N, C-alpha and C positions, 0 to 999 in steps of 0.2 A: 178578592175573596180570600178568606182565611185559608192558609195553606193546608190546614187540617180538615177543611170542609170536604165532605164526600157527597156525591150525587145520590139522590134518593129516587127520583123518578122524573119523567118528563111529560109535558103535555102543553098544547096550545089552548088557552081558554078564550076562544072567539065566540061572540054572541051576536044577536041582532040579525041583520040581513045576511051575514056570512056564517050563520050558525051551522048550516048543513055542510058547507065547505070546510068549516073549522073542524067538524067531527071527523070528516074524511082525512084531514091533515093530521089529526091526532092519531088516527088509526094507523096511518102509513108512515108516521114520523116525518111528515113534510113541514116546512116552515113557510109562513105567509107574510106578505108585506105588512109594514106598520099601518095601523089604523088609529083614529082618534079614540082616546079612552075617556070614559066618564070617571075622572079621577076623584070625584067627590063621593061616589056612592057605588055600591053593588047591590041593587034592590033584590036580585036573586043570586044564588051562589054561582060563582065563576070557577073555572077549573084551570089549574096550572101545575107546573113542575114544583116539586118540593126538594130543597137541598137542606143541609144543616150546617151550622157553625157553632163553635165552642163557646164564645163569649163576646161581649161588647168590647170595643176598643178601649184603650187607656188614655185619658181618664174617662172619656165620654163615649156613649153610643152616638149614632147619627142624629138622634133627637136632642142631645144636649144634657143627658143625665148619666151619672155613673150607674153601673149595673146594680150596685147594692141599694140604690135609692129608687129602683123601679117598683111599681105597685105589684108586679108579678114577675117571677123568674121564668114564666112561660111567655116568651117574647119572639117576635119575628122581625125580619128586615124586608123592606119592599124595594122594588126596582126604581132607581133614579131615572133611567132612560127607557124609552120605547123605540128602539132603533134596530129592527131585525136586519141582520147582515152588515150592520155598521157598528164596529167595535171601537170607534174613535172616542177619546176622552173629550168631553165638552165641559167648559167651566161651570161650576155650581155656585149659586143657584142658576138654573136655566133662565135666560132672559131673551127678549127680542125674538129673532127668527128661530132661536133654539127652543123656544117654548113648544114648537111643534113636535119636539122630541121627548116631551115630558112623560114620565112613567107614573105608576100608581103612588110613588113616594110624594109626588105633587109638591116638589121643592120643600118638603118637610111638613106640609100642612096636614098630612094624615098622621103625624106623630101623636102619640098619646091616645089613639083610638084603639078599640078592641075589634078583633076578628074572631069569628067562629070557624074553625078549621075541621074538615072532615076527611078522613083517610079514604083514598080510592084504590085503584088497581095497582098491581105490582108489575114491574117491567122485567122480562126475562132476558133482555138484551143489554146493550151498552148505552148508557146515558151519562156521558162524561162532561157535557157542557162544551165540547170542542166547537170553536167558531165554524160557522158554515156547515155544520154536520147535523143531520136529523136527530131527534130524540129517540131513544129506545131502538137503536140500530141493531139489525140482525136478531130481532126478538119480537115479542108481542106483549100486550097488556093483558093480565089475567087477574081475576078476582080471587081473593083468599079470605081467610077468617078474620082479617083485620079491617076489611072494608066496613065503613060506617062508624068507625071509632071517632070520637069528637073531643076537641079541647078548645077552650076559649083562650086567646093569646093576645098580648099587647104589642102594638107597633112601637118599636124602640130603636130601630137601626135602618140603614140604607144599603142597597146592593147596587153598585155602579161599576162592577168589574167587566172586563172585556171578554165575556164568554157568552155562550148561547142562553144560559139560564137567565142572566141579568139583562140581556139585550133582546133576545128573540121571542121570549115568552112574556107577554104583558102582565100575566097574572101569576107569575112565579113568586113563591114566598120562600125565604130562607128561615128555617125554624131553629130555635135553640135546641142543641143536641140533647141536653138533659131533660127536655120535655117529651121526647119521642115515646118513651115507654109509659108516660103518664096519660096518654090518650085513653078515653073511657069508652068501653064497649059494654052496653047494658049496665052502666054504672060502675064497672070494674076496670081498673087500669090494665092495659094490654100486657104490660110487664116485659115481654121479650120480643117486641117488634124490631128493636134495634139491638145489635147489628144484624142478627141472623136473618131476619125477615124484612129488612128494609130495602136494601139495594137501591132501587129507583122507583118512586111511587108518584102517582097522581094524587092531588088533593083538590077539594073544592072548598071555597071560603066566601064569606061575606062580612061586611061591617055590622057590628051590633053595638048597642049602648053598653057602657061599663056594667058588667054583671054585679048584682047585689050592691050597688053603689050606696055608700053612706058618708056623712061628714061633708067636708069642703076641700078645696084645693090645698096643695102644699106649695110653698115658695122657698127657694133657696138661692143664695148668691153663688156665682161661679168663681173659680180661682182667678185672681188678678183684679177682682172688683175693688174699687176704692173711690174716694171722692174724685169726681171728674170722669170716671169710666166705670160703669156699672152694668153687669150682665146678670140677669136672673133667669132661673129655670122654673117653670110652672108644671106641676104634675098632679096626680090623683084627680083626673078630669072625668066628668060624667060622659062626655062625648067629644074627646079630643079638643083641639083649639085651632081656630083659624087665625087669630091675631090677638095682640095685646095693646092696650092704650095706657099712656101715663099722663098724669095731671102735672103740667108745668105752668106755674103762674096763673092757674085758673082755666087753662085750655087743655082739652084732651088731644093728645098727639099720638098718632100711630107709631109704635115702636118698630124699628127694624130688627129682623132676625140676626142672630149671631151666626153669619154664614147661612147655611140652609138647615141648621139645627132647629127643628120645628117647635121645640118647647123652650128654646133659649132666646132671650130678647135683650137688646141694649136699651136701657131706660135712663131718664133724667130725673133729678129730684124736683120736688115742688118749687123749691127756691134754689137758684143756681149757687153752687158751692156748698150747699148744706147736705144733710144726709137723711132727710125724710122723704118718703115716696108714697104715691097713691097710684094704683093701677086698677083697671077693670079688664075682663077677659071675654073674648068672643069664641064660641065653640065652633066645631067643624061645620056647622050650618050657617056660620056668621051671625048667630044670635048672641046677644049679650048674656053672659052666664049669670044665673040667679037674678034675672030681671035687672041687670046693671049693677049688681053689688060692687061696692068700692072696697078695696083692700088697702089698708094703711100699714106701713112698716118702716123700719129704719135700718141703716147700715150698722151692723153690730160693732162694738168696740174692738173685737178681735180683727176686724177688717179696716181699722183706722189707717194703717199703712197700706195694706192690701190683703184680700182674703187669700190665705195660703192653701186650705184644703180645696179639693176639686169641687166640693159642694158644701155650703153652709146653710142648713135649713134655719129659718127664722120664724118667730111668732108674728102674728098680725092681728089687727082689729078690723072690723067691718062696719060699714055704714051704707045707707041707701042713697046718700048724696055726697058729692065730692066737697072737699074743702074749698071755701070761697075766699077770694082775695079782694082787698080794696082796689079801686082803679089804680092802674100804674101811672104815677106822676113823677115829675122831676123839676128841679129849679137849676138855674145857671147864674153864676156871678162872675164879674169881669174885674181884672186888675192889670194896669199898665206896669210892666216890669222895668223897662228902660226906654228912654227916648233920646233922640239926637236930631240934628237938623236934617229934616227930610225923611225921618223914619222912626219906628218904635217896635217894641215887642210886647205882646199881651198874653195873658194866661186866663183861661176860662175854667172854672170849677163847676162840675155837674154833680148834683146831689139827688139821690133817689128819695121819693116820698115815703110814706109809712108802709108801703109794700115793696117787695123786691121788683126790679125791672130787668128785662132781658136786653134792652137796647135803648138808645136815646138819639135825638136829633136837636141841635141848637141852631137858631137862625138869628141874624141881626142885619141891619142896614149900614153900609159904609157911609161915612161923612164925605163931603165934597173933597175930591183930591186923593182919597184913600184907595189903596189897592193891596191885596194880599200877595206877598211874594213867595212865602213858604209856610208850611205848618207841620205839626207832629202830633202823634197820639190821636189822630182823627182823620177822616176822609173829607177833604175840602172841595166844595164846588162854589162858583160864583155866577150868578145870573143877573146882569145889570149891576145894581148896587147891593143886591141881597147875597149874603154869605150863608151857606148851609154846611154844617159840619155834622157828620154821623160818626158813631163809634166805630172803632176797629174791633176785631174778634175778641181780643183779650180784655177790653175795658168796657164792653157793652153791658154784660150782666152785673148788676149791683144789688147787694142786699138792702133791706129797708134802711134808709137814712145814711147809707154809705156814699162815698164820694170818689170821683176820679177827676182828672184834668187833662186839658190839651192846650197847646200853645201855638203861636204864629209870629211871623215877622211881617210887618206891613210898611208900605210907603205912605208918606203924608204926615199930617199933624195928629197926635193922639187925641182921642175923645172918649167919652163914656157912653157906649151904645146901650140901647134897650134890648135885652136878650129874651128870646122865647125858647122854652125847652119842652119837647114832646117825648114821652116814654112809650115803650112798647113792651 
């Protein structure tokens, strides 16, 4: 947690079958065991501690956007973990058995969503986030004139620190400090809640659609993006984003997150080694955004070596259908390089058809007495008399009409085999 962050209040937001027990826990500052969260939704407001922090990290917040490029400077951080009493660091994103420890951050999948936050009671005691200590110790929660003040805020960062706020309270939110006096009460900013009247406060909150949403998404390349490694961040979302898919060779492929930065994804171009991209986006409900709208864009010239700025926003075009590709095809041709009594070397050239390919497989049958003793620039297997060679990582993707080659040493008398080539 930011060393300048100060506590504002404390509360356990438990609901459902433990709601009554949770209310008592809040009243007396007790802490409850972890329970499974509905990390996708808060259909009714939940209650939690509120703390504040001064700014997103440099260059990105936990969601993968610089602070200057957020849709709103009224933003929050959500808990990475839900591990009351356990302040151990667990690798992010959470996987496997650690998924049981997941907090409302949801491995970044709640990034870019909006929450409506309402100010609640004031704590007259101590709420310092100390591990294994109750919230609002030696004090009580009281209502004051700021109760009911409301502000819509954007999920932009994560809270994974080893303190009670980020671990013990599943519905804790960390609020941007500059937003505290912007909360509206009867349509008017409260103005002086922070710092004099903040101390430690409860809040209640729930997810909402992006308020007054217009236009379409924004797309930007992240620092270090270049041909062969491309990271993009997607923002200005009507309802967050669950995932992103890219079109490579006519196939939609789910893009991995850049870590657990929930709006940043690693994508591939439509044609390997080139710089044109197509993506589509799924919102927080896992529905295709804008009925599956396709976004087309290119790596800008400024990123030909690599993108230097933290974020380079780009223009795009849209369509209702993805780019289609001709079927992936390839051909293979054979040449005997050298021969000697009892052996020879051969080279096979693989050429892509009119569309780019991602990989290739070449097969042929050995003549009587022939065996393969070694090979290079391909992965060789032999079954009976049939030789199968598949590409290695670096020579599989080929642009349209481009070629690569592999070679081998064989025993026996050279011959001219009939080759077959299959592309993927």
